[in-house]
C-alpha positions in Angstrom: -49.3 44.1 3.6 -46.9 46.7 2.3 -49.7 49.2 1.5 -51.5 48.4 4.8 -48.5 49.2 7.0 -47.2 52.2 5.0 -50.4 53.9 3.9 -53.9 52.5 4.7 -53.4 52.2 8.5 -52.5 55.9 8.6 -55.9 56.8 7.4 -57.9 55.1 10.2 -57.1 57.6 12.9 -56.6 61.3 13.3 -54.0 60.8 16.1 -50.5 59.4 16.0 -51.2 57.1 18.9 -54.2 55.7 16.9 -52.1 55.2 13.8 -49.5 53.4 15.8 -52.2 51.1 17.3 -53.5 50.2 13.8 -50.0 49.7 12.3 -48.5 47.6 15.2 -51.1 46.1 17.5 -53.7 45.3 14.8 -51.1 44.0 12.4 -49.8 41.7 15.1 -53.3 40.3 15.7 -53.7 39.9 11.9 -50.6 37.8 11.7 -51.9 35.4 14.3 -55.6 35.3 13.0 -56.0 34.7 9.3 -59.5 36.2 9.2 -58.2 39.5 10.6 -55.4 39.5 8.0 -58.0 39.0 5.2 -60.0 42.0 6.4 -56.9 44.2 6.6 -56.1 43.2 3.0 -59.8 43.8 2.0 -59.8 47.4 3.3 -56.3 48.0 1.8 -57.6 46.9 -1.6 -60.5 49.4 -1.3 -58.0 52.1 -0.4 -56.0 51.3 -3.6 -59.3 51.3 -5.6 -59.9 54.8 -4.3 -56.3 56.0 -5.1 -56.0 54.2 -8.4 -59.4 54.7 -10.2 -58.0 53.2 -13.4 -57.7 49.8 -11.7 -60.8 50.3 -9.5 -62.7 47.2 -10.5 -59.7 44.9 -10.1 -59.1 46.2 -6.5 -62.7 46.0 -5.6 -62.8 42.4 -6.7 -59.7 41.6 -4.7 -61.3 43.3 -1.7 -64.4 41.2 -2.0 -62.3 38.0 -2.3 -60.6 38.8 1.0 -63.8 39.9 2.7 -65.7 36.8 1.8 -62.7 34.6 2.9 -62.9 36.3 6.4 -66.7 36.6 6.9 -67.5 32.9 7.6 -64.8 32.7 10.2 -65.8 35.9 11.9 -69.4 34.8 12.0 -68.4 31.5 13.6 -66.1 33.1 16.1 -68.7 35.6 17.2 -70.8 32.7 18.5 -67.9 31.2 20.4 -66.2 34.2 22.1 -63.3 33.4 24.5 -60.5 35.3 26.1 -58.2 33.9 23.3 -60.2 35.2 20.3 -62.1 38.2 21.7 -59.5 40.8 20.5 -59.5 39.4 17.0 -63.3 39.2 16.9 -63.7 42.8 18.1 -61.1 44.2 15.7 -62.7 42.2 12.9 -66.1 43.7 13.5 -64.6 47.2 13.6 -62.7 46.6 10.4 -65.9 45.3 8.7 -67.6 48.6 9.7 -64.7 50.5 7.9 -65.0 48.3 4.9 -68.8 49.0 4.6 -68.0 52.7 4.7 -65.2 52.3 2.2 -67.4 50.5 -0.3 -69.4 53.7 -0.6 -73.1 54.5 -0.3 -75.3 51.7 -1.5 -79.0 52.0 -2.6 -81.4 51.5 0.3 -78.6 51.3 3.0 -78.3 54.3 5.3 -76.1 53.0 8.1 -78.6 53.3 11.0 -81.4 51.9 8.9 -82.3 50.3 5.6 -85.2 50.5 3.3 -85.8 46.8 3.9 -84.8 46.3 7.5 -81.6 46.8 9.4 -78.6 47.6 7.3 -75.6 45.2 7.3 -73.5 48.0 8.7 -75.7 48.5 11.7 -75.8 44.7 12.5 -72.0 44.7 12.5 -71.7 48.0 14.4 -74.0 46.8 17.1 -71.9 43.6 17.2 -69.1 45.7 18.7 -71.3 46.5 21.6 -72.4 42.9 21.9 -68.8 41.6 21.8 -67.6 44.0 24.5 -70.6 43.3 26.8 -70.2 39.5 26.5 -66.9 39.4 28.3 -65.1 41.4 31.0 -63.3 44.4 29.6 -60.0 43.0 31.0 -60.2 40.1 28.5 -59.4 42.5 25.7 -55.7 42.8 26.0 -55.1 44.2 22.5 -58.2 45.9 21.2 -59.1 47.6 24.5 -55.6 47.8 25.9 -54.5 50.6 28.3 -52.5 52.4 25.6 -55.6 52.6 23.4 -57.6 54.1 26.3 -55.0 56.7 26.9 -56.3 60.2 26.6 -55.2 61.9 23.4 -55.2 65.5 22.4 -58.4 67.1 21.1 -59.2 67.4 17.5 -58.4 70.6 15.7 -60.9 73.4 16.3 -63.1 74.3 13.3 -62.9 77.8 12.0 -66.6 78.0 11.8 -68.3 75.3 13.9 -72.0 75.0 13.4 -74.3 77.0 15.7 -76.0 74.0 17.1 -77.5 75.0 20.4 -80.7 76.7 19.2 -81.4 74.0 16.5 -81.0 71.2 19.1 -83.3 73.1 21.5 -85.9 73.3 18.7 -85.4 69.6 18.1 -86.0 68.8 21.8 -89.3 70.7 21.6 -90.3 68.7 18.6 -89.4 65.4 20.2 -91.4 66.3 23.3 -94.5 67.4 21.4 -94.5 64.8 18.7 -93.4 61.5 20.3 -96.0 59.0 21.2 -96.0 58.2 24.9 -94.5 54.8 24.6 -91.5 56.2 22.6 -91.0 59.5 24.5 -88.4 58.2 26.9 -86.1 56.6 24.3 -86.5 59.6 22.0 -85.5 62.0 24.8 -82.5 59.8 25.5 -81.5 59.9 21.9 -81.6 63.7 22.0 -79.7 63.8 25.3 -76.8 61.7 23.9 -76.8 63.6 20.7 -76.4 66.9 22.6 -73.5 65.3 24.5 -71.8 64.3 21.2 -72.2 67.8 19.8 -70.7 69.3 23.0 -67.8 66.9 22.9 -67.1 67.4 19.3 -67.2 71.2 19.2 -65.7 72.0 22.7 -62.3 70.4 22.5 -63.2 67.1 24.1 -63.2 64.5 21.3 -59.8 63.0 20.4 -61.0 61.1 17.3 -63.7 61.8 14.7 -65.1 58.3 14.9 -66.2 58.7 18.5 -69.3 60.6 17.4 -70.7 57.2 16.6 -71.0 56.8 20.3 -74.4 58.2 19.7 -75.5 55.2 17.7 -73.6 52.8 19.9 -75.6 54.0 23.0 -79.0 54.0 21.4 -81.7 51.8 22.9 -83.2 49.0 20.9 -86.6 50.6 20.9 -85.1 53.7 19.2 -83.4 51.5 16.6 -86.5 49.5 16.0 -88.4 52.8 15.4 -85.8 53.8 12.9 -86.3 50.5 11.0 -90.0 51.3 10.9 -89.1 54.7 9.5 -90.9 56.6 12.3 -90.5 60.4 11.8 -89.0 61.4 15.2 -86.0 59.0 15.1 -85.4 59.8 11.4 -85.3 63.5 12.2 -83.0 63.0 15.2 -80.7 60.9 13.0 -80.7 63.7 10.4 -79.2 66.0 13.1 -76.6 63.3 13.8 -75.5 63.5 10.1 -74.0 67.0 10.8 -71.5 65.3 13.1 -70.9 62.5 10.6 -70.2 65.2 8.0 -66.9 66.1 9.8 -65.6 62.7 8.8 -66.0 63.3 5.1 -62.3 64.2 5.0 -61.5 60.5 5.4 -61.5 58.7 2.0 -63.8 55.9 3.2 -66.5 58.3 4.4 -67.0 60.4 1.3 -70.5 60.7 0.1 -72.2 59.1 3.2 -73.6 62.3 4.7 -75.5 63.3 1.5 -76.6 59.7 1.0 -78.0 59.4 4.6 -79.8 62.8 4.4 -81.2 61.8 0.9 -82.5 58.5 2.4 -84.2 60.3 5.3 -85.6 63.0 2.9 -87.1 60.4 0.6 -89.0 58.7 3.4 -90.3 61.7 5.4 -93.6 63.2 4.6 -93.6 66.8 3.3 -94.9 68.2 6.6 -92.0 66.5 8.5 -89.2 67.6 6.1 -89.1 71.1 7.6 -87.5 69.6 10.7 -84.4 68.6 8.8 -83.8 71.9 7.2 -81.1 72.9 9.7 -79.0 69.7 9.1 -79.4 70.2 5.4 -78.2 73.8 5.6 -75.4 72.9 8.0 -73.8 70.4 5.6 -74.8 72.2 2.4 -77.1 69.4 1.1 -79.8 70.2 -1.5 -82.5 67.6 -2.1 -83.2 66.3 -5.6 -86.0 67.8 -7.7 
């Protein structure tokens, strides 16, 4: 717990209030729920693996031990949510999402989709939404407490933010002209929310980098199902989301994910569709393999 409270918790937020929340409130929940404690130790071990590459394998094995010790309990608690355990369950699902990031990119797993169906990360990430929707928000006295909802200062301005308005306008034209009628509404909604996320990120509204994942949080099931089928339009919209995700590469647990996701999308798209992800590729500086 020493490394969790003195180091790892500091890396999960860009704001001092967020760091305090992870160090105090989350630690307190962990001390009263063993499975949360195991997950805190799991992500701390991965942080140590990142910082001490000479002992990487040992720390990864330790992380896996704690993760596996927690997973059965978390899965069981998810099916029996109450006001007494909802904070611990919601925090557990959030920490599992961090752990998946921290393990690094895995073959065939691209966060919002997988080569063989939904990725483990997406299942857990959508579990956050399911957990919150299953109970009244007032039931979450720790994980959704008033101090956590307090408005924080905006993220630092980028010296050269991406010129996104014209590319997103072109993306909208593509979505309108290419979507099949039954998918048009959900594809347009995905673009609308994506545009909101860009505006919030690059116009001094967002207070945390992770909030860009509100885009995926708000996506309709039809859109996610189309992603799992590897339909071109959702994949191309997702590629434009990767530009926002790239801003998180400064966090140790996100390194490599942007290139991995774009590589997965590139490998699936047909040659004639790949032209539509040229702007995201240029914006993050990703070059496809030969």
